Residue, then its C-alpha position, 0 to 999 in steps of 0.5 A: m694645606q688641603e685639609e685647612l681648605k676642606k675644613l673651611f669650606d665644610f664649615i661654610l657650606k654646612r651653615i648655608a645648606d638646609n640639611p648640613n649632613e648632605v653637603h660636603c666638599n673634596v679638595v683635589d690638588s692637581r699640578d696646576e691648581i687646587i679644585v674644591e668640589i662641592h657635593v650637594p643634592d640637586d634640591q640644595k644647589g640653588r641655596i649654594i648658588g644663591k640669588g644671582g649667583k651671589v653665594i657661589k661668587a663669594l665662595k670663589q672669592i674666599a677660595r681666591l683669597w686663600g689661594s693668594f696667601n698660599k700662592r696657588t690657583i683655586d677653582v670651586v665647582i658644584v658637583 
């Protein structure tokens, strides 16, 4: 289940970022929730956040949707 979520976010993030080789994510499964950690260089954070936070909000919505199908709470953070 975690591997599917990681593949999904890696697929999306690599298409958003200017330099796809510098962007990756980790999925941490704690007891209460799953946390998707997006690792991105400082100069790429604006691209991941998007104008007015639109991109990160969309990523969080995708995570919530995925979580609802799997009955888990998912949080997305930029590291």
